[in-house]
MISEZA-240867 format. One record per residue: residue in one letter; chain; x, y, z of N, C-alpha, C in turn. Coordinates in steps of 0.05 Angstrom, whole numbers. Example, Ala and Ser with C-alpha at 12.3 -4.5 7.8 and 13.67 -1.06 7.14 Angstrom:
% MISEZA-240867
A|A|264|-114|156|246|-90|156|264|-66|156;
S|A|257|-45|142|273|-21|143|258|1|157;
***
This chain:
% MISEZA-240867
M|A|-2131|3593|-3934|-2137|3605|-3960|-2166|3601|-3967;
K|A|-2176|3577|-3963|-2204|3571|-3970|-2223|3587|-3952;
K|A|-2215|3592|-3927|-2232|3606|-3909|-2234|3636|-3917;
N|A|-2211|3648|-3925|-2211|3676|-3934|-2226|3679|-3960;
F|A|-2224|3660|-3978|-2239|3661|-4003|-2269|3660|-3999;
K|A|-2277|3644|-3980|-2306|3642|-3973|-2316|3669|-3962;
K|A|-2301|3681|-3945|-2309|3707|-3934|-2310|3728|-3956;
L|A|-2290|3728|-3973|-2290|3748|-3995|-2314|3743|-4014;
A|A|-2319|3718|-4021|-2342|3712|-4039|-2368|3721|-4026;
F|A|-2372|3715|-4000|-2397|3723|-3987|-2399|3753|-3985;
G|A|-2377|3767|-3980|-2377|3796|-3979|-2385|3808|-4006;
I|A|-2373|3799|-4027|-2380|3809|-4054|-2410|3803|-4060;
L|A|-2419|3779|-4054|-2447|3771|-4058|-2465|3790|-4042;
G|A|-2458|3795|-4017|-2475|3813|-4000|-2476|3841|-4012;
L|A|-2454|3852|-4021|-2454|3878|-4033|-2471|3879|-4059;
A|A|-2469|3858|-4075|-2485|3857|-4099|-2514|3856|-4093;
I|A|-2522|3840|-4074|-2551|3838|-4066|-2560|3865|-4055;
F|A|-2544|3878|-4039|-2551|3904|-4028|-2554|3924|-4050;
G|A|-2536|3924|-4069|-2536|3944|-4091|-2561|3940|-4109;
F|A|-2567|3915|-4116|-2591|3910|-4132|-2616|3916|-4117;
G|A|-2616|3910|-4091|-2640|3916|-4075|-2645|3945|-4072;
Y|A|-2623|3961|-4069|-2626|3990|-4068|-2638|4001|-4094;
L|A|-2628|3992|-4117|-2639|4001|-4142|-2668|3993|-4146;
M|A|-2674|3968|-4136|-2701|3958|-4140|-2721|3974|-4123;
F|A|-2714|3981|-4098|-2733|3994|-4080|-2733|4024|-4084;
T|A|-2712|4036|-4092|-2712|4065|-4096|-2720|4072|-4124;
G|A|-2715|4055|-4143|-2723|4060|-4171|-2705|4080|-4185;
H|A|-2710|4083|-4210|-2695|4102|-4227|-2709|4129|-4227;
Q|A|-2694|4150|-4223|-2705|4176|-4222|-2706|4188|-4251;
P|A|-2729|4197|-4260|-2731|4207|-4288|-2712|4231|-4293;
A|A|-2707|4247|-4272|-2689|4270|-4276|-2660|4262|-4282;
E|A|-2653|4237|-4275|-2626|4227|-4280|-2622|4219|-4310;
A|A|-2643|4219|-4325|-2641|4209|-4353|-2623|4226|-4370;
C|A|-2622|4252|-4364|-2605|4270|-4380|-2577|4274|-4368;
G|A|-2571|4259|-4348|-2545|4262|-4335|-2545|4283|-4314;
W|A|-2523|4285|-4300|-2521|4304|-4278|-2521|4333|-4289;
G|A|-2538|4349|-4277|-2540|4377|-4285|-2557|4382|-4310;
G|A|-2566|4360|-4323|-2582|4364|-4347|-2610|4372|-4340;
S|A|-2625|4383|-4359|-2652|4392|-4353|-2671|4370|-4362;
G|A|-2674|4350|-4345|-2692|4328|-4351|-2717|4330|-4335;
G|A|-2737|4316|-4342|-2762|4317|-4327|-2778|4292|-4332;
Q|A|-2803|4292|-4324|-2820|4269|-4328|-2823|4263|-4357;
G|A|-2819|4239|-4366|-2821|4232|-4394|-2798|4242|-4410;
Y|A|-2776|4249|-4397|-2751|4258|-4410|-2756|4283|-4427;
V|A|-2775|4299|-4420|-2780|4325|-4434|-2765|4347|-4418;
P|A|-2749|4363|-4431|-2735|4384|-4417|-2755|4403|-4403;
Q|A|-2750|4409|-4378|-2767|4426|-4362|-2755|4453|-4359;
Q|A|-2771|4474|-4359|-2761|4501|-4354|-2762|4505|-4324;
R|A|-2739|4513|-4312|-2737|4517|-4283|-2734|4546|-4276;
G|A|-2745|4553|-4254|-2743|4581|-4245|-2759|4600|-4262;
N|A|-2754|4625|-4260|-2768|4644|-4277|-2749|4655|-4298;
Q|A|-2736|4637|-4312|-2718|4644|-4334|-2735|4652|-4358;
M|A|-2724|4671|-4372|-2738|4679|-4397|-2729|4659|-4419;
G|A|-2748|4646|-4430|-2742|4626|-4451|-2762|4628|-4473;
P|A|-2761|4608|-4491|-2780|4609|-4514|-2809|4607|-4506;
L|A|-2815|4592|-4484|-2843|4590|-4476|-2853|4615|-4462;
A|A|-2835|4630|-4450|-2843|4654|-4435|-2851|4676|-4454;
S|A|-2838|4677|-4478|-2844|4699|-4496|-2866|4693|-4516;
K|A|-2874|4669|-4518|-2895|4662|-4538|-2923|4667|-4525;
P|A|-2942|4677|-4541|-2969|4679|-4530|-2982|4652|-4529;
A|A|-3003|4650|-4513|-3017|4625|-4510|-3031|4617|-4536;
V|A|-3035|4591|-4540|-3049|4581|-4564|-3078|4588|-4562;
T|A|-3089|4599|-4583|-3118|4606|-4584|-3134|4581|-4591;
Q|A|-3160|4584|-4588|-3178|4561|-4594|-3177|4555|-4624;
E|A|-3174|4575|-4641|-3173|4571|-4670|-3147|4557|-4677;
Q|A|-3125|4564|-4664|-3099|4551|-4669|-3100|4522|-4660;
A|A|-3114|4517|-4637|-3117|4490|-4627|-3133|4473|-4647;
F|A|-3153|4485|-4659|-3169|4471|-4680|-3151|4463|-4703;
D|A|-3135|4482|-4712|-3117|4477|-4735|-3096|4455|-4728;
I|A|-3085|4456|-4704|-3065|4436|-4696|-3078|4408|-4696;
V|A|-3101|4406|-4684|-3115|4379|-4683|-3123|4370|-4711;
S|A|-3134|4388|-4727|-3144|4379|-4754|-3120|4371|-4771;
N|A|-3097|4385|-4770|-3074|4377|-4785|-3064|4349|-4776;
H|A|-3064|4345|-4750|-3055|4319|-4739|-3073|4296|-4748;
I|A|-3099|4301|-4747|-3119|4280|-4754|-3118|4275|-4784;
R|A|-3115|4296|-4800|-3114|4292|-4829|-3091|4274|-4837;
K|A|-3069|4276|-4823|-3046|4259|-4829|-3051|4230|-4822;
L|A|-3066|4225|-4800|-3070|4198|-4791|-3093|4184|-4805;
N|A|-3116|4198|-4807|-3140|4186|-4819|-3157|4208|-4831;
P|A|-3158|4210|-4857|-3173|4232|-4869|-3204|4229|-4866;
D|A|-3213|4205|-4857|-3242|4201|-4853|-3252|4214|-4827;
L|A|-3234|4221|-4809|-3241|4233|-4783|-3241|4264|-4786;
R|A|-3255|4277|-4768|-3255|4306|-4768|-3257|4316|-4739;
V|A|-3251|4342|-4736|-3251|4354|-4709|-3279|4364|-4703;
G|A|-3289|4358|-4679|-3315|4368|-4670|-3312|4392|-4653;
Q|A|-3326|4392|-4630|-3326|4415|-4612|-3300|4417|-4597;
I|A|-3291|4441|-4592|-3267|4446|-4576|-3275|4462|-4551;
N|A|-3268|4450|-4527|-3276|4462|-4502|-3250|4472|-4487;
D|A|-3253|4493|-4472|-3232|4503|-4455|-3232|4487|-4429;
A|A|-3210|4473|-4423|-3208|4456|-4400|-3186|4465|-4380;
G|A|-3183|4490|-4378|-3162|4500|-4359|-3136|4506|-4373;
N|A|-3116|4488|-4368|-3090|4492|-4380|-3088|4481|-4408;
F|A|-3109|4469|-4418|-3108|4458|-4445|-3136|4460|-4457;
Y|A|-3137|4457|-4484|-3163|4455|-4498|-3169|4425|-4502;
E|A|-3194|4418|-4500|-3203|4391|-4504|-3218|4390|-4531;
A|A|-3208|4375|-4550|-3220|4373|-4577|-3231|4345|-4581;
E|A|-3255|4344|-4592|-3268|4319|-4598|-3261|4311|-4627;
V|A|-3254|4285|-4630|-3248|4274|-4656|-3273|4258|-4664;
L|A|-3285|4265|-4686|-3310|4252|-4694|-3307|4234|-4719;
S|A|-3323|4213|-4720|-3323|4195|-4743|-3342|4206|-4764;
K|A|-3346|4191|-4785|-3365|4200|-4806|-3394|4200|-4795;
D|A|-3399|4183|-4775|-3426|4181|-4764|-3430|4201|-4741;
N|A|-3412|4220|-4738|-3413|4241|-4716|-3411|4229|-4688;
E|A|-3397|4206|-4686|-3392|4194|-4660|-3365|4203|-4650;
V|A|-3363|4208|-4624|-3337|4216|-4613|-3319|4192|-4612;
V|A|-3297|4193|-4626|-3278|4170|-4627|-3256|4174|-4606;
Q|A|-3247|4199|-4603|-3224|4204|-4585|-3226|4233|-4575;
L|A|-3216|4238|-4551|-3213|4265|-4541|-3183|4271|-4541;
I|A|-3176|4294|-4553|-3147|4302|-4554|-3145|4329|-4541;
G|A|-3124|4331|-4524|-3119|4356|-4511|-3096|4371|-4525;
V|A|-3098|4398|-4525|-3077|4415|-4536|-3068|4434|-4514;
D|A|-3043|4432|-4507|-3032|4449|-4485|-3032|4478|-4494;
K|A|-3042|4496|-4477|-3044|4524|-4485|-3017|4538|-4488;
L|A|-2997|4529|-4472|-2971|4543|-4474|-2954|4533|-4496;
S|A|-2953|4506|-4500|-2935|4495|-4520|-2948|4486|-4545;
G|A|-2974|4480|-4545|-2988|4470|-4568|-2984|4440|-4571;
R|A|-2973|4427|-4551|-2968|4398|-4551|-2994|4383|-4550;
L|A|-2996|4361|-4565|-3020|4344|-4565|-3018|4323|-4543;
M|A|-3041|4316|-4531|-3041|4295|-4511|-3068|4280|-4513;
L|A|-3067|4254|-4510|-3091|4238|-4510|-3105|4240|-4483;
I|A|-3131|4243|-4483|-3146|4247|-4458|-3159|4221|-4450;
N|A|-3171|4206|-4468|-3184|4181|-4460|-3173|4158|-4476;
***
């Protein structure tokens, strides 16, 4: 009885170590965050897959003036002493400078051209 119990205990311990080791070395997949078949992606943001017609496909791209408005509204909520400086086209997004009262660049904020989403650059 004692011999069988020892084998069973070591078997369970071995499976537990193997299971935790597998999770530790393979890691958690971000796409699994929304469950099987869910539309998950990096940072748990739903991703559009394939060439499906969706809300992003029908919307026109964000213009530079709209990007200025998006950034200025965001900054006004956080700190009214800051203001938006120059906005540059950086490919898939616009790069906006956030300036202090002394006209020093405090932060660079990106505005995605397709979604209008804000992102910190530096």
